[in-house]
C-alpha positions in Angstrom: 33.6 -158.2 158.3 36.9 -158.5 156.4 35.6 -156.5 153.4 34.2 -153.7 155.8 37.6 -153.6 157.6 39.4 -153.3 154.3 37.0 -150.5 153.2 37.7 -148.5 156.3 41.4 -148.9 155.8 41.2 -147.7 152.2 39.1 -144.6 153.3 41.7 -143.8 156.0 44.5 -144.2 153.6 42.8 -141.9 151.1 42.4 -139.2 153.7 46.1 -139.6 154.7 47.1 -139.2 151.0 45.1 -136.0 150.7 46.6 -134.7 153.9 50.2 -135.6 153.1 49.8 -134.3 149.5 48.7 -130.9 150.8 51.5 -130.8 153.3 54.5 -132.0 151.1 57.3 -129.4 150.9 59.5 -128.8 147.9 62.3 -131.3 147.5 65.5 -130.6 149.3 68.1 -131.1 146.5 71.0 -129.8 148.5 70.5 -132.1 151.5 71.9 -135.7 151.5 69.1 -138.2 152.3 69.2 -140.2 155.5 66.8 -143.1 156.2 66.8 -145.0 159.4 64.5 -147.7 160.9 63.3 -147.4 164.5 64.6 -150.0 167.0 62.4 -153.1 167.0 61.0 -152.4 163.5 61.8 -154.6 160.5 64.3 -153.0 158.2 62.8 -153.8 154.8 65.5 -151.9 153.0 67.8 -154.9 154.0 65.3 -157.7 154.3 62.6 -158.8 151.9 59.0 -158.3 152.8 57.3 -161.6 152.8 53.5 -162.4 152.4 51.7 -165.7 152.6 49.4 -166.8 149.8 46.4 -165.3 151.7 47.9 -161.8 151.4 47.5 -159.2 154.1 48.9 -155.9 155.4 52.4 -155.0 156.5 53.6 -151.7 157.8 57.0 -150.3 157.2 58.3 -147.7 159.8 61.2 -145.4 159.0 62.6 -141.9 159.5 63.7 -139.8 156.6 65.2 -136.3 156.7 63.9 -135.1 153.3 60.9 -135.5 151.0 60.4 -139.1 149.7 58.1 -141.1 147.4 57.5 -144.8 146.8 56.6 -146.6 143.6 55.6 -150.2 142.8 57.3 -151.6 139.7 55.1 -153.1 136.9 54.9 -156.8 136.8 55.7 -158.8 133.7 52.1 -160.2 133.3 50.6 -156.8 134.2 48.8 -158.0 137.3 48.9 -155.4 140.1 48.6 -157.3 143.3 50.5 -155.0 145.7 49.5 -151.4 146.8 51.2 -149.0 149.1 49.8 -146.1 151.1 50.9 -143.3 151.3 52.9 -143.0 148.1 54.9 -139.9 149.2 55.7 -137.8 152.2 57.9 -135.2 154.0 60.9 -135.8 156.3 60.4 -137.1 159.7 58.9 -140.3 161.2 56.7 -142.1 158.6 54.8 -145.3 158.1 53.8 -146.9 154.8 51.2 -149.6 154.6 51.7 -152.5 152.1 48.6 -154.4 151.1 48.9 -157.7 149.2 46.0 -159.5 147.6 45.4 -163.2 147.9 47.6 -165.3 145.6 45.3 -167.9 144.2 47.8 -169.2 141.7 50.3 -172.0 142.1 53.3 -169.7 141.3 55.3 -167.6 143.7 55.4 -163.9 142.8 57.5 -160.9 143.6 57.7 -157.3 142.8 60.3 -154.5 143.4 59.2 -151.3 145.3 61.4 -148.3 144.8 61.9 -145.8 147.7 62.9 -142.5 146.0 64.6 -139.4 147.4 66.2 -136.5 145.7 69.7 -138.1 145.6 69.1 -141.9 145.6 66.7 -144.8 145.0 66.5 -147.7 147.4 64.8 -150.9 146.6 62.4 -153.1 148.6 61.7 -156.6 147.3 58.3 -158.0 148.2 57.7 -161.7 147.8 54.4 -163.6 148.1 54.1 -167.4 148.3 52.0 -169.5 146.0 49.0 -171.4 147.3 50.0 -175.0 148.1 49.9 -177.8 150.7 53.3 -177.0 152.1 53.8 -173.3 152.4 56.8 -171.3 153.4 56.9 -167.6 154.2 59.4 -167.4 151.4 61.5 -169.8 149.3 64.0 -167.2 148.1 66.4 -165.3 150.4 69.0 -162.8 149.4 71.7 -162.3 151.9 74.4 -159.6 151.8 78.1 -160.5 151.5 78.5 -159.9 155.2 76.1 -162.7 156.0 73.1 -162.6 158.4 70.2 -164.6 159.5 67.0 -165.7 157.8 63.7 -166.7 159.4 61.5 -169.2 157.7 58.0 -169.9 158.7 56.6 -173.3 157.6 52.9 -173.9 157.5 52.1 -177.6 157.6 49.9 -179.9 159.7 52.3 -182.9 160.2 55.9 -183.5 160.9 58.5 -182.5 158.3 62.3 -182.8 157.9 64.8 -180.1 157.3 67.8 -181.0 155.1 70.8 -178.9 154.3 72.9 -180.7 151.6 76.6 -181.3 152.3 77.5 -178.8 149.6 76.0 -176.0 151.7 76.6 -177.0 155.3 79.9 -175.1 155.4 78.1 -171.7 155.2 74.4 -172.4 156.0 73.5 -173.4 159.6 70.3 -173.9 161.4 70.9 -171.7 164.4 67.7 -172.6 166.4 65.4 -175.5 166.8 62.0 -175.0 165.2 59.3 -173.4 167.3 56.1 -175.0 166.4 52.6 -173.8 166.7 49.5 -175.7 165.8 49.9 -175.3 162.0 53.2 -173.4 161.6 56.9 -173.6 162.5 59.5 -170.8 162.6 63.1 -171.6 162.0 66.2 -169.5 162.1 69.2 -170.0 159.9 72.6 -168.3 160.1 74.4 -167.4 156.8 78.1 -167.0 157.1 79.9 -164.1 155.5 81.3 -164.7 152.1 84.9 -164.1 151.0 84.0 -164.7 147.4 83.6 -162.0 144.8 81.1 -164.0 142.8 77.7 -164.8 144.2 76.9 -168.2 145.6 73.7 -170.0 146.3 72.5 -172.8 148.6 69.4 -174.8 149.2 67.4 -175.9 152.2 64.9 -178.7 151.7 61.7 -179.1 153.7 60.2 -182.6 153.2 56.9 -184.0 154.5 55.6 -187.3 153.1 55.6 -187.0 149.3 55.9 -183.2 149.2 59.0 -181.0 149.2 59.7 -177.3 149.4 63.0 -175.8 148.5 64.4 -172.6 149.9 67.1 -171.0 147.8 69.6 -168.7 149.5 71.5 -166.3 147.3 74.5 -164.5 148.7 76.1 -161.9 146.5 79.1 -159.7 146.5 79.0 -156.0 145.7 77.4 -156.6 142.3 74.0 -155.0 141.8 72.9 -157.6 139.2 72.3 -161.1 140.7 70.9 -164.1 138.7 69.4 -167.1 140.5 71.8 -169.3 138.4 74.4 -168.5 135.8 74.6 -172.0 134.2 71.9 -174.5 133.5 72.8 -178.0 132.6 69.6 -179.5 131.2 68.7 -183.0 130.1 68.0 -183.8 126.4 64.2 -183.7 126.7 62.0 -180.7 125.8 61.5 -178.6 128.9 61.2 -175.2 130.5 63.4 -173.5 133.1 63.2 -170.2 135.0 65.7 -167.6 135.9 65.2 -165.2 138.8 66.9 -161.9 138.6 67.6 -159.4 141.4 68.4 -155.9 140.0 67.9 -152.3 140.9 67.7 -151.2 137.3 65.6 -152.0 134.2 67.7 -154.6 132.5 67.8 -155.6 128.8 68.2 -159.1 127.4 70.0 -160.4 124.3 68.9 -163.9 123.1 71.3 -166.2 121.2 70.7 -166.8 117.5 69.6 -170.4 117.9 66.3 -172.1 117.1 66.2 -174.5 120.1 66.2 -171.9 122.9 63.4 -169.3 123.2 61.9 -167.1 125.8 58.5 -168.4 126.8 56.5 -165.2 127.0 53.1 -167.1 126.7 53.5 -168.9 130.0 55.2 -166.3 132.3 55.3 -167.2 136.0 53.1 -165.1 138.3 56.0 -163.0 139.5 57.6 -159.7 138.7 59.4 -158.7 135.5 62.5 -160.0 137.3 61.6 -163.6 136.8 61.9 -165.1 133.3 61.0 -168.4 131.7 62.7 -170.1 128.8 61.9 -173.2 126.7 64.3 -175.6 125.0 63.4 -178.2 122.4 64.5 -181.9 122.5 68.2 -182.5 121.6 68.2 -185.6 119.5 71.8 -185.4 118.5 73.7 -188.5 119.8 76.3 -187.6 122.5 76.4 -184.0 121.4 75.8 -181.3 124.0 74.7 -178.0 122.7 75.3 -174.6 124.4 73.9 -171.1 124.1 74.3 -167.9 126.1 71.7 -165.4 127.2 73.1 -161.9 128.1 71.4 -159.8 130.8 72.7 -156.3 130.8 72.3 -152.6 131.8 71.8 -150.5 128.7 73.4 -147.5 130.5 76.5 -149.2 131.8 78.9 -152.1 131.1 77.4 -154.2 133.9 76.1 -157.6 132.5 75.5 -161.2 133.5 75.5 -164.2 131.2 73.3 -167.3 131.5 74.9 -170.3 130.0 72.5 -173.0 128.9 74.0 -176.5 128.3 71.7 -179.2 127.0 72.8 -182.8 126.9 71.7 -185.2 124.2 68.8 -187.6 124.8 71.4 -190.3 124.5 71.5 -193.4 122.3 68.4 -194.5 120.6 68.1 -197.7 118.4 65.1 -199.6 117.3 64.0 -202.0 114.6 60.5 -202.6 113.1 61.3 -206.3 112.5 63.6 -208.4 114.7 63.3 -211.8 112.9 63.9 -212.7 109.3 63.4 -216.0 107.4 65.2 -216.2 104.1 65.6 -218.8 101.4 68.8 -220.9 100.9 69.9 -218.7 97.9 72.5 -216.0 98.0 70.7 -212.7 98.5 70.7 -209.2 99.8 68.7 -208.3 102.9 68.0 -204.6 103.7 67.0 -203.8 107.3 65.6 -200.5 108.4 67.4 -199.4 111.7 66.3 -196.3 113.5 69.3 -194.9 115.4 70.9 -191.6 116.2 74.4 -193.1 116.6 76.9 -195.1 114.6 76.3 -198.5 116.1 78.7 -201.5 116.1 77.8 -204.9 114.7 78.6 -208.2 116.2 77.9 -211.1 113.9 78.6 -213.6 116.7 80.4 -216.1 114.5 77.9 -216.1 111.6 80.5 -215.7 108.8 77.8 -216.4 106.1 76.3 -213.0 106.8 78.3 -210.0 105.6 77.7 -206.3 105.9 77.6 -204.0 102.8 78.0 -200.2 103.0 75.2 -198.7 105.1 72.9 -196.2 103.5 71.9 -193.2 105.7 68.3 -192.0 105.4 68.3 -188.8 107.5 69.3 -188.3 111.1 67.4 -191.2 112.6 66.9 -193.8 109.9 69.7 -196.0 108.4 69.6 -198.9 106.0 71.6 -201.9 107.2 72.5 -203.7 104.0 73.5 -207.4 104.5 74.5 -210.1 102.0 73.4 -213.6 102.9 75.6 -216.3 101.3 74.0 -219.3 99.6 73.3 -222.2 102.0 74.9 -225.3 100.3 74.1 -227.6 103.2 70.8 -229.5 103.7 70.4 -228.0 107.2 68.9 -224.7 108.1 71.1 -222.2 110.0 70.5 -219.2 112.3 72.5 -216.0 112.9 72.0 -213.7 115.9 73.4 -210.3 114.9 73.8 -207.7 117.7 73.7 -204.0 117.0 75.1 -202.1 120.0 76.5 -198.8 121.3 80.2 -199.1 121.9 80.4 -197.2 125.2 76.8 -197.6 126.3 74.0 -200.1 126.9 71.7 -199.5 123.9 71.5 -202.6 121.7 69.1 -204.7 119.6 69.5 -208.3 118.2 68.4 -209.4 114.7 67.7 -213.1 114.2 68.1 -214.4 110.6 67.1 -218.0 109.8 68.1 -219.4 106.4 66.4 -222.5 105.1 68.3 -225.6 103.9 69.3 -226.2 100.3 66.6 -228.0 98.3 67.2 -231.5 97.0 66.8 -230.5 93.4 68.5 -227.6 91.7 68.0 -226.3 88.2 70.7 -223.8 87.3 69.0 -222.6 84.1 65.3 -222.3 83.9 64.9 -220.7 80.5 66.4 -222.0 77.3 66.2 -220.4 73.9 66.7 -222.4 70.6 66.5 -221.3 67.0 64.0 -222.4 64.4 66.3 -225.3 63.3 65.6 -227.2 66.5 68.0 -230.1 67.4 69.4 -231.5 70.6 69.1 -229.3 73.7 70.9 -230.1 77.0 69.2 -229.1 80.2 71.1 -229.4 83.5 69.4 -230.6 86.7 71.4 -230.9 90.0 69.8 -233.4 92.4 70.6 -236.0 94.9 67.2 -237.6 94.6 65.1 -239.1 91.8 62.8 -236.8 90.0 60.1 -236.9 87.4 60.5 -235.1 84.0 57.2 -234.2 82.4 57.2 -232.8 78.8 54.2 -230.7 78.2 54.5 -230.1 74.4 54.6 -232.6 71.6 57.4 -230.8 69.7 59.7 -231.6 72.6 60.9 -235.2 73.0 63.3 -237.0 75.5 65.5 -239.8 74.3 66.2 -242.6 76.7 69.4 -243.1 78.9 70.3 -239.4 79.1 70.7 -239.0 82.9 73.8 -239.1 85.0 74.2 -240.0 88.6 74.3 -236.7 90.5 74.4 -233.9 88.0 71.9 -234.9 85.3 72.4 -233.8 81.7 69.0 -234.2 80.2 69.0 -234.2 76.4 65.8 -233.0 74.7 65.1 -233.3 70.9 63.5 -230.1 69.6 61.6 -230.3 66.3 62.3 -227.7 63.6 60.1 -224.7 63.6 60.1 -224.2 59.8 58.1 -221.2 58.7 55.9 -221.3 61.8 55.4 -218.7 64.4 57.6 -218.5 67.5 56.6 -220.9 70.2 57.2 -221.6 73.9 57.1 -225.0 75.6 57.6 -226.2 79.2 59.2 -229.2 80.9 58.2 -229.9 84.6 60.7 -231.3 87.1 59.0 -232.7 90.2 59.5 -234.9 93.3 56.5 -235.8 95.3 58.4 -236.7 98.5 60.0 -233.2 98.6 56.8 -231.6 97.4 59.0 -230.1 94.8 58.0 -228.9 91.3 59.8 -226.6 89.0 59.2 -225.6 85.4 61.9 -225.2 82.6 60.8 -223.0 79.8 62.0 -223.6 76.2 61.6 -220.8 73.7 62.0 -221.6 70.0 62.4 -218.4 67.9 62.8 -217.5 64.3 66.2 -216.0 64.2 66.6 -215.2 60.4 63.7 -213.9 58.4 62.3 -211.1 56.2 59.3 -209.1 57.3 57.7 -209.4 53.9 57.8 -212.3 51.5 56.6 -210.3 48.4 57.0 -206.6 47.5 56.4 -204.3 44.5 59.0 -201.8 43.3 59.2 -199.4 40.4 61.7 -199.7 37.6 64.8 -197.7 38.7 63.7 -197.6 42.3 65.5 -199.2 45.3 64.0 -201.2 48.2 65.8 -202.1 51.5 65.0 -205.7 52.5 63.5 -205.7 56.1 65.8 -208.5 57.4 65.9 -209.7 61.1 69.2 -211.4 61.8 69.6 -212.8 65.4 72.2 -215.4 64.4 75.3 -213.1 64.8 76.4 -214.3 61.3 77.0 -212.4 58.1 74.9 -213.2 55.1 74.8 -213.0 51.3 72.0 -211.9 48.9 71.3 -213.2 45.4 68.7 -212.5 42.7 67.1 -215.2 40.5 67.0 -212.7 37.5 69.4 -209.8 37.5 67.8 -208.5 34.3 64.7 -207.8 36.4 66.2 -206.9 39.8 69.6 -206.8 41.4 70.5 -207.0 45.1 73.5 -205.8 47.0 74.0 -205.6 50.8 70.3 -206.0 51.3 69.3 -203.3 48.8 67.1 -204.4 45.8 66.9 -202.3 42.7 64.3 -202.7 39.9 65.9 -203.0 36.5 63.0 -203.9 34.1 59.4 -205.1 34.4 59.2 -208.6 35.6 59.4 -211.0 38.6 62.5 -212.1 40.5 63.2 -214.0 43.7 65.7 -212.5 46.2 67.4 -215.1 48.4 69.2 -214.1 51.7 71.4 -216.8 53.4 73.8 -216.9 56.4 77.4 -217.7 55.7 77.0 -221.2 57.2 74.1 -221.9 54.9 71.8 -223.0 57.7 69.4 -220.0 57.6 67.6 -218.8 54.5 65.0 -216.1 53.8 63.2 -215.5 50.5 61.3 -212.5 49.1 59.6 -212.2 45.7 60.1 -208.9 44.0 57.7 -207.6 41.3 59.3 -204.8 39.2 56.5 -202.6 37.8 55.9 -199.6 35.7 54.0 -196.7 37.3 50.8 -197.6 35.4 50.9 -201.0 37.0 50.4 -199.3 40.4 47.8 -196.8 39.3 44.1 -197.8 39.2 41.2 -195.6 38.1 37.5 -196.5 38.4 34.0 -195.1 38.5 32.7 -194.9 42.0 29.0 -194.3 41.2 27.1 -191.0 41.6 23.6 -189.6 41.3 22.5 -190.6 37.8 19.3 -190.3 35.7 19.2 -192.5 32.5 16.7 -192.5 29.7 17.2 -194.8 26.7 20.9 -195.1 27.5 21.3 -191.3 27.8 22.5 -189.9 31.0 20.3 -186.9 31.6 21.3 -183.3 32.3 22.7 -182.5 35.8 23.4 -186.1 36.6 26.5 -186.5 38.7 29.2 -189.1 38.1 32.1 -189.9 40.7 35.5 -191.0 39.5 38.4 -192.2 41.7 42.2 -192.1 41.0 44.2 -194.5 43.3 48.0 -194.2 43.6 49.2 -197.6 44.9 52.9 -196.8 44.4 55.5 -195.6 46.9 55.9 -192.4 44.9 53.8 -189.3 44.5 52.3 -188.5 41.0 50.7 -185.4 39.5 47.1 -185.7 38.3 47.0 -183.3 35.4 43.4 -183.5 34.0 40.2 -185.5 33.5 38.0 -185.8 30.3 34.6 -187.5 29.6 34.0 -189.3 26.2 30.4 -190.2 24.9 30.0 -193.9 24.6 28.0 -193.7 21.3 29.2 -190.7 19.4 32.8 -190.7 20.7 32.6 -187.0 21.2 35.1 -185.8 23.8 33.9 -183.4 26.4 35.7 -180.5 27.8 39.0 -181.4 29.5 38.9 -180.6 33.3 42.2 -179.3 34.5 43.2 -180.8 38.0 47.0 -180.3 38.6 46.9 -182.0 42.0 49.7 -184.1 43.6 48.5 -187.5 44.7 50.6 -188.8 47.6 52.0 -192.4 47.7 49.4 -195.0 48.6 46.5 -192.5 48.6 43.5 -191.8 46.3 41.4 -188.9 45.2 37.8 -188.7 44.0 36.2 -186.1 41.8 32.5 -185.5 40.7 31.5 -184.5 37.2 28.1 -182.9 36.3 26.5 -183.8 33.0 25.7 -180.9 30.7 22.4 -179.9 28.8 22.7 -182.4 26.0 23.4 -185.4 28.3 25.9 -188.2 27.4 25.5 -191.8 26.2 26.6 -194.8 28.2 29.0 -196.4 28.5 30.8 -193.1 29.5 34.5 -193.2 29.4 36.7 -191.1 31.7 40.3 -190.4 30.6 42.8 -189.5 33.4 46.1 -187.8 32.4 48.9 -187.9 35.1 52.6 -187.1 35.2 55.5 -189.1 36.8 59.2 -188.6 36.5 58.6 -185.9 33.8 56.5 -188.2 31.6 52.8 -188.1 31.0 50.6 -191.2 31.2 46.9 -191.8 30.2 44.6 -194.2 31.9 40.8 -194.7 31.3 37.8 -196.2 33.0 34.1 -196.7 32.0 30.8 -196.0 33.7 27.9 -198.4 32.6 24.4 -199.1 33.8 25.7 -202.1 35.8 27.7 -199.8 38.1 
């Protein structure tokens, strides 16, 4: 039935539009427009038109002396939920029907309707309630500066309470008791006139059980731009807030250049473009309120309004991952991660053995509390309760540090180093109890009667190392009653030695002795035969062919190192030999195209130049063609060459003569190939 009724209304409205359109006269631009409302009719030019969430139809009656038109503004989310009929007409008595669709959302919505004549534009604000358990005909009322009355219809099935806060009782009054029907109540409120230039706002609360509805009353001066609220004081949490704007012009908005305040266009309320939503992020700065301004203005005039948004901090935050620490009796540093957004105070509560170092900041919310724990010289454990707190607030945390008692046996030095000479080694053990000393290596001995009463000086006899390798031994200090065992490490090291005990050098060449001296003493060098080799400041020079012993000794005579030096000629360091080959032999004659390999080895530290090679018949002594080589042979390297036997063959034993050059002189060395090779 409801749909058929609506269809009939729409057909009738369509016919009216056709009739009016055909009868509209030309605009009267020279006549001033006059619009009046018949007695007993609602003046929607002064009062908002209100719809419940179930929608419906309202008729506006008026009289106009000239041609008029009516236009519904676009909503912000693009939903057209209000239609009017007719949309234009001539002067005289007129009626316009407003039809609102059902509001199935949980958001109030509103739209501005413009009534346009040749010389002026009047606005009609249409509001529609959201669908909810407690419903009001409207929760927003705009009252002129002269004051007036507002009627509020409350739809609810049980009793409710009307509350006008003390801040608004001076100008908002409930003028009549509520008139209740079965499911609705109608209340009348009187709004006093305002002497203020700026707008003011008040609230009326309707409470029923756990539900609450709020009616906001806005009373403005002569300004045409009215905001629901100019200043928003928000908490530090992430949140959204809405701003309702009443205006008779298309306004523009200028957002501040901040990253924490943005317009929330993705979740716009189900209202007209005169309702805006904004979103703020969490303010995690301690005790630091931040502010920003949003400017609402008319692009065609200087009229503007500013929305001030103040967001408080989330307040003091402090937390620790670990609240209890157990530490040894030794002096030590303790680093504690504290998550806090403020500079906290520290109360050591009498624990003077715990001290604070300089804190290290790790970003906004993480700080490193650096503490120094003094050594516990007593034989009782001790506990400190350290409180971290906000000076002017209630945020706090307590850290408990328990330090164990000093052990009964103390070894100040656990690693000793002694040189290769050995001798007496004193090790210190602090103890107030008896202990057992166990020597784990046979080159370490303990003489008798070496212990004192409280601070024991234990003497150990360390055998000489001689020319042996470095070694490490251990001594164990233990007490069964204390379940205590500690190891002392003794390292015996060679502190004065040469890396090589025999070297070969050429006549006229020098060699730096590879000496390791860890004694912190100077040393002297000497040669057993200066005709063969001399030495100065650790540098040996070959004089003539022979053998000499170089001795290096510390100034105190306790450490000695020896190196044998063989002074050689270059030929002593060159070796040549046959390295086989592919050979065919008949009656001691190596046959044609057999191949013999020959190797030249340079064992010196100098490069030489291999000039040539030549084969000599072992029976006839005939010398073959000399093969030119002219190749440098690097120090301590060798080269191998292959020779091919000619047509006549060659008798064994075959001799190969190598000619090489060193320091401008030529040298000849020979080797032989025989069957046995």
